[in-house]
DRENPA-3360 file (N, C-alpha, C; in nm, 2 decimals, always signed):
BEGIN
1 = XXXXXXXX = +0.09/-0.10/-0.02/+0.00/+0.01/+0.00/+0.09/+0.13/-0.01 ~ +0.23/+0.09/+0.01/+0.30/+0.24/-0.02/+0.29/+0.31/-0.13 ~ +0.30/+0.23/-0.24/+0.27/+0.29/-0.39/+0.15/+0.36/-0.36 ~ +0.04/+0.33/-0.31/-0.14/+0.36/-0.34/-0.11/+0.51/-0.25 ~ -0.04/+0.51/-0.12/-0.01/+0.60/-0.03/+0.08/+0.73/-0.15 ~ +0.17/+0.68/-0.18/+0.26/+0.76/-0.28/+0.16/+0.81/-0.35 ~ +0.09/+0.75/-0.43/+0.02/+0.83/-0.55/-0.08/+0.94/-0.47 ~ -0.14/+0.87/-0.36/-0.26/+0.95/-0.31/-0.19/+1.09/-0.25;
9 = XXXXXXXX = -0.06/+1.08/-0.23/-0.01/+1.21/-0.17/+0.04/+1.31/-0.29 ~ +0.10/+1.24/-0.40/+0.12/+1.31/-0.52/-0.01/+1.38/-0.60 ~ -0.12/+1.32/-0.62/-0.22/+1.38/-0.64/-0.27/+1.49/-0.56 ~ -0.30/+1.45/-0.43/-0.31/+1.59/-0.35/-0.21/+1.69/-0.35 ~ -0.09/+1.65/-0.36/+0.02/+1.78/-0.36/+0.00/+1.87/-0.49 ~ -0.03/+1.79/-0.61/-0.05/+1.86/-0.76/-0.19/+1.92/-0.74 ~ -0.29/+1.89/-0.68/-0.39/+1.94/-0.65/-0.39/+2.06/-0.56 ~ -0.31/+2.07/-0.45/-0.29/+2.18/-0.38/-0.20/+2.27/-0.46;
17 = XXXXXXXX = -0.12/+2.22/-0.54/-0.04/+2.35/-0.60/-0.15/+2.43/-0.67 ~ -0.18/+2.35/-0.76/-0.30/+2.40/-0.85/-0.42/+2.49/-0.82 ~ -0.43/+2.47/-0.71/-0.55/+2.53/-0.60/-0.47/+2.67/-0.55 ~ -0.39/+2.66/-0.48/-0.31/+2.80/-0.45/-0.28/+2.89/-0.56 ~ -0.24/+2.83/-0.66/-0.20/+2.88/-0.77/-0.33/+2.97/-0.84 ~ -0.41/+2.88/-0.86/-0.53/+2.94/-0.89/-0.61/+3.04/-0.80 ~ -0.61/+3.01/-0.67/-0.70/+3.12/-0.63/-0.60/+3.25/-0.54 ~ -0.47/+3.23/-0.54/-0.40/+3.35/-0.49/-0.34/+3.40/-0.63;
25 = XXXXXXXX = -0.27/+3.34/-0.73/-0.20/+3.44/-0.80/-0.32/+3.46/-0.92 ~ -0.43/+3.37/-0.95/-0.52/+3.42/-1.06/-0.62/+3.51/-1.03 ~ -0.69/+3.46/-0.92/-0.82/+3.52/-0.85/-0.78/+3.64/-0.78 ~ -0.70/+3.62/-0.67/-0.68/+3.73/-0.59/-0.59/+3.84/-0.60 ~ -0.47/+3.79/-0.66/-0.37/+3.91/-0.72/-0.39/+3.96/-0.87 ~ -0.44/+3.86/-0.95/-0.48/+3.90/-1.06/-0.33/+3.91/-1.16 ~ -0.23/+3.82/-1.11/-0.12/+3.83/-1.18/-0.10/+3.79/-1.30 ~ -0.17/+3.66/-1.31/-0.17/+3.62/-1.47/-0.32/+3.49/-1.47;
33 = XXXXXXXX = -0.33/+3.46/-1.59/-0.42/+3.34/-1.61/-0.35/+3.21/-1.67 ~ -0.41/+3.11/-1.66/-0.33/+2.99/-1.71/-0.29/+3.02/-1.86 ~ -0.39/+3.07/-1.93/-0.33/+3.12/-2.07/-0.35/+3.28/-2.12 ~ -0.25/+3.33/-2.12/-0.22/+3.49/-2.12/-0.21/+3.53/-2.29 ~ -0.23/+3.46/-2.37/-0.17/+3.48/-2.50/-0.28/+3.52/-2.62 ~ -0.40/+3.58/-2.52/-0.53/+3.57/-2.62/-0.60/+3.69/-2.53 ~ -0.73/+3.67/-2.54/-0.81/+3.78/-2.47/-0.84/+3.73/-2.32 ~ -0.90/+3.83/-2.26/-0.93/+3.81/-2.13/-1.05/+3.71/-2.12;
41 = XXXXXXXX = -1.11/+3.69/-2.20/-1.24/+3.58/-2.19/-1.17/+3.42/-2.20 ~ -1.08/+3.43/-2.29/-0.99/+3.29/-2.32/-0.91/+3.27/-2.18 ~ -0.85/+3.38/-2.16/-0.77/+3.36/-2.01/-0.86/+3.32/-1.90 ~ -1.00/+3.37/-1.89/-1.05/+3.31/-1.76/-1.11/+3.18/-1.79 ~ -1.14/+3.15/-1.91/-1.17/+3.00/-1.96/-1.08/+2.92/-1.91 ~ -0.94/+2.93/-1.95/-0.84/+2.84/-1.93/-0.81/+2.81/-1.79 ~ -0.84/+2.93/-1.70/-0.85/+2.94/-1.56/-0.92/+2.84/-1.50 ~ -1.08/+2.85/-1.57/-1.17/+2.74/-1.54/-1.12/+2.58/-1.54;
49 = XXXXXXXX = -1.06/+2.58/-1.68/-1.00/+2.41/-1.71/-0.90/+2.40/-1.63 ~ -0.80/+2.50/-1.60/-0.70/+2.48/-1.48/-0.77/+2.42/-1.36 ~ -0.84/+2.52/-1.32/-0.91/+2.48/-1.18/-0.98/+2.34/-1.17 ~ -1.04/+2.31/-1.29/-1.12/+2.17/-1.27/-1.02/+2.05/-1.28 ~ -0.92/+2.08/-1.36/-0.81/+2.01/-1.35/-0.75/+1.98/-1.20 ~ -0.70/+2.08/-1.13/-0.67/+2.06/-1.01/-0.78/+2.00/-0.90 ~ -0.88/+2.03/-0.92/-0.99/+1.96/-0.83/-0.99/+1.79/-0.88 ~ -0.97/+1.77/-0.99/-0.99/+1.64/-0.99/-0.89/+1.56/-0.93;
57 = XXXXXXXX = -0.75/+1.61/-0.97/-0.62/+1.56/-0.91/-0.66/+1.55/-0.72 ~ -0.70/+1.64/-0.68/-0.75/+1.69/-0.53/-0.83/+1.55/-0.50 ~ -0.95/+1.55/-0.57/-1.06/+1.45/-0.55/-1.01/+1.31/-0.56 ~ -0.95/+1.28/-0.69/-0.89/+1.14/-0.68/-0.78/+1.10/-0.57 ~ -0.67/+1.22/-0.54/-0.61/+1.19/-0.43/-0.65/+1.19/-0.29 ~ -0.78/+1.21/-0.23/-0.87/+1.24/-0.16/-0.92/+1.10/-0.14 ~ -0.97/+1.05/-0.26/-1.03/+0.89/-0.26/-0.96/+0.80/-0.24 ~ -0.85/+0.80/-0.27/-0.71/+0.71/-0.22/-0.69/+0.73/-0.10;
65 = XXXXXXXX = -0.69/+0.84/-0.04/-0.65/+0.84/+0.10/-0.76/+0.81/+0.18 ~ -0.89/+0.82/+0.14/-0.96/+0.75/+0.24/-1.01/+0.63/+0.23 ~ -0.99/+0.55/+0.09/-0.96/+0.40/+0.09/-0.85/+0.32/+0.17 ~ -0.73/+0.41/+0.18/-0.60/+0.38/+0.25/-0.66/+0.36/+0.39 ~ -0.73/+0.47/+0.44/-0.79/+0.51/+0.60/-0.87/+0.40/+0.61 ~ -0.96/+0.36/+0.55/-1.05/+0.26/+0.58/-1.01/+0.12/+0.56 ~ -0.87/+0.08/+0.50/-0.81/-0.03/+0.53/-0.69/-0.01/+0.60 ~ -0.70/+0.08/+0.69/-0.59/+0.10/+0.80/-0.46/+0.07/+0.73;
73 = XXXXXXXX = -0.43/+0.12/+0.60/-0.32/+0.09/+0.53/-0.26/+0.21/+0.48 ~ -0.26/+0.32/+0.54/-0.22/+0.44/+0.50/-0.06/+0.45/+0.53 ~ +0.02/+0.46/+0.46/+0.19/+0.52/+0.51/+0.20/+0.64/+0.52 ~ +0.21/+0.72/+0.64/+0.20/+0.85/+0.64/+0.34/+0.93/+0.59 ~ +0.45/+0.86/+0.60/+0.54/+0.91/+0.53/+0.54/+0.92/+0.35 ~ +0.50/+0.82/+0.32/+0.47/+0.83/+0.15/+0.36/+0.92/+0.13 ~ +0.26/+0.91/+0.21/+0.15/+1.03/+0.18/+0.22/+1.18/+0.20 ~ +0.29/+1.19/+0.28/+0.35/+1.34/+0.28/+0.46/+1.37/+0.22;
81 = XXXXXXXX = +0.56/+1.25/+0.17/+0.68/+1.28/+0.07/+0.60/+1.28/-0.06 ~ +0.49/+1.21/-0.12/+0.41/+1.24/-0.21/+0.35/+1.33/-0.20 ~ +0.30/+1.42/-0.11/+0.23/+1.56/-0.13/+0.31/+1.66/-0.17 ~ +0.44/+1.68/-0.10/+0.56/+1.74/-0.11/+0.64/+1.72/-0.23 ~ +0.64/+1.60/-0.30/+0.69/+1.58/-0.41/+0.61/+1.63/-0.56 ~ +0.46/+1.59/-0.50/+0.38/+1.64/-0.63/+0.35/+1.78/-0.63 ~ +0.36/+1.86/-0.50/+0.35/+1.98/-0.53/+0.44/+2.08/-0.58 ~ +0.63/+2.01/-0.55/+0.72/+2.08/-0.59/+0.72/+2.03/-0.74;
89 = XXXXXXXX = +0.73/+1.91/-0.78/+0.72/+1.88/-0.93/+0.63/+1.96/-1.01 ~ +0.52/+1.99/-0.95/+0.41/+2.04/-1.03/+0.46/+2.19/-1.04 ~ +0.50/+2.26/-0.93/+0.57/+2.42/-0.94/+0.66/+2.43/-1.02 ~ +0.78/+2.33/-1.03/+0.91/+2.34/-1.11/+0.83/+2.31/-1.27 ~ +0.75/+2.24/-1.26/+0.68/+2.22/-1.42/+0.58/+2.35/-1.47 ~ +0.53/+2.40/-1.36/+0.47/+2.52/-1.42/+0.58/+2.64/-1.45 ~ +0.67/+2.65/-1.37/+0.75/+2.77/-1.37/+0.88/+2.72/-1.50 ~ +0.89/+2.63/-1.52/+1.01/+2.59/-1.63/+0.93/+2.57/-1.77;
97 = XXXXXXXX = +0.83/+2.52/-1.77/+0.78/+2.45/-1.87/+0.66/+2.54/-1.96 ~ +0.55/+2.56/-1.85/+0.45/+2.64/-1.87/+0.51/+2.81/-1.89 ~ +0.58/+2.84/-1.82/+0.60/+2.99/-1.82/+0.74/+3.03/-1.92 ~ +0.85/+2.92/-1.92/+0.91/+2.98/-2.00/+0.95/+2.90/-2.13 ~ +0.91/+2.75/-2.15/+0.93/+2.71/-2.27/+0.82/+2.72/-2.34 ~ +0.71/+2.69/-2.30/+0.58/+2.72/-2.35/+0.51/+2.87/-2.36 ~ +0.57/+2.94/-2.29/+0.55/+3.10/-2.29/+0.42/+3.12/-2.24 ~ +0.33/+3.03/-2.16/+0.17/+3.03/-2.17/+0.11/+3.15/-2.10;
105 = XXXXXXXX = +0.23/+3.17/-1.97/+0.20/+3.31/-1.88/+0.32/+3.31/-1.81 ~ +0.33/+3.44/-1.75/+0.46/+3.43/-1.66/+0.38/+3.47/-1.53 ~ +0.51/+3.45/-1.42/+0.43/+3.46/-1.28/+0.38/+3.61/-1.29 ~ +0.40/+3.70/-1.29/+0.34/+3.83/-1.31/+0.38/+3.93/-1.39 ~ +0.35/+4.05/-1.45/+0.38/+4.12/-1.57/+0.38/+4.24/-1.51 ~ +0.47/+4.32/-1.59/+0.52/+4.43/-1.57/+0.63/+4.47/-1.45 ~ +0.71/+4.38/-1.42/+0.81/+4.38/-1.33/+0.92/+4.30/-1.38 ~ +1.02/+4.32/-1.32/+1.17/+4.26/-1.34/+1.10/+4.08/-1.28;
113 = XXXXXXXX = +1.12/+4.01/-1.39/+1.08/+3.84/-1.39/+1.17/+3.79/-1.30 ~ +1.28/+3.81/-1.28/+1.42/+3.70/-1.22/+1.38/+3.68/-1.13 ~ +1.33/+3.79/-1.00/+1.32/+3.73/-0.84/+1.20/+3.67/-0.87 ~ +1.12/+3.67/-0.93/+0.96/+3.61/-0.91/+1.01/+3.47/-0.97 ~ +1.09/+3.47/-1.07/+1.10/+3.31/-1.14/+1.19/+3.24/-1.06 ~ +1.28/+3.29/-0.96/+1.37/+3.21/-0.92/+1.29/+3.16/-0.76 ~ +1.18/+3.28/-0.72/+1.12/+3.22/-0.59/+1.05/+3.11/-0.63 ~ +0.98/+3.12/-0.74/+0.87/+3.03/-0.80/+0.96/+2.90/-0.79;
121 = XXXXXXXX = +1.02/+2.87/-0.89/+1.12/+2.78/-0.89/+1.20/+2.72/-0.80 ~ +1.27/+2.79/-0.72/+1.32/+2.76/-0.59/+1.23/+2.70/-0.48 ~ +1.12/+2.78/-0.43/+1.00/+2.69/-0.38/+0.96/+2.55/-0.43 ~ +0.94/+2.55/-0.56/+0.88/+2.43/-0.63/+1.03/+2.32/-0.60 ~ +1.16/+2.38/-0.63/+1.27/+2.26/-0.60/+1.27/+2.21/-0.45 ~ +1.29/+2.29/-0.34/+1.27/+2.27/-0.24/+1.14/+2.15/-0.18 ~ +1.03/+2.18/-0.26/+0.91/+2.10/-0.24/+0.96/+1.95/-0.28 ~ +1.01/+1.96/-0.40/+1.07/+1.81/-0.48/+1.17/+1.75/-0.36;
129 = XXXXXXXX = +1.24/+1.84/-0.34/+1.36/+1.77/-0.28/+1.33/+1.76/-0.11 ~ +1.25/+1.79/-0.03/+1.20/+1.75/+0.08/+1.11/+1.63/+0.07 ~ +1.04/+1.63/-0.03/+0.95/+1.53/-0.09/+1.01/+1.39/-0.11 ~ +1.15/+1.40/-0.18/+1.25/+1.31/-0.22/+1.32/+1.23/-0.11 ~ +1.34/+1.35/+0.00/+1.41/+1.33/+0.11/+1.32/+1.28/+0.22 ~ +1.19/+1.26/+0.21/+1.12/+1.16/+0.34/+1.07/+1.07/+0.25 ~ +1.08/+1.05/+0.13/+1.05/+0.91/+0.10/+1.18/+0.81/+0.08 ~ +1.28/+0.90/+0.06/+1.40/+0.81/+0.06/+1.43/+0.74/+0.21;
137 = XXXXXXXX = +1.37/+0.83/+0.32/+1.41/+0.81/+0.46/+1.36/+0.69/+0.49 ~ +1.20/+0.73/+0.42/+1.08/+0.58/+0.44/+1.16/+0.45/+0.39 ~ +1.18/+0.47/+0.29/+1.26/+0.36/+0.19/+1.36/+0.29/+0.31 ~ +1.44/+0.38/+0.35/+1.59/+0.32/+0.43/+1.54/+0.24/+0.56 ~ +1.42/+0.31/+0.63/+1.34/+0.27/+0.75/+1.30/+0.12/+0.73 ~ +1.21/+0.11/+0.60/+1.15/+0.02/+0.57/+1.27/-0.12/+0.56 ~ +1.36/-0.08/+0.49/+1.47/-0.17/+0.46/+1.51/-0.23/+0.61 ~ +1.54/-0.13/+0.70/+1.61/-0.19/+0.82/+1.51/-0.22/+0.90;
145 = XXXX = +1.40/-0.23/+0.92/+1.29/-0.29/+0.99/+1.26/-0.46/+0.91 ~ +1.31/-0.44/+0.81/+1.30/-0.57/+0.73/+1.42/-0.66/+0.73 ~ +1.52/-0.61/+0.78/+1.63/-0.69/+0.81/+1.60/-0.71/+0.95 ~ +1.58/-0.65/+1.02/+1.57/-0.68/+1.19/+1.46/-0.76/+1.25;
% end
């Protein structure tokens, strides 16, 4: 059940990252839309699709988590590691692929982008590294307890 726990965590992490991005940067701060290379209407429509995708990931992760809880088989380290890894990798994907490679949008417009890009991508990298560290530690503990 560790793989299911990891998957539940990753999906929840992706959903959390999408929710925070959508709620904070799209809706509250109005810094960007998911797709900014067209009209405002297209940008808002793309935000809706992005929001729906984030909630699909969240709901799928929560269903997996609920099933694991029902079976009393959830691995907390794999859930936490997956959550951090999912959030961090999503953040990096957004910052590097969507912002830079595809140019769908930027973190913010009308400002010097470098500090924003660095903060965005470093936050994602830290989340991914933290998640990977939690998973490596869980794997080492599992191997240690299997030998003993």
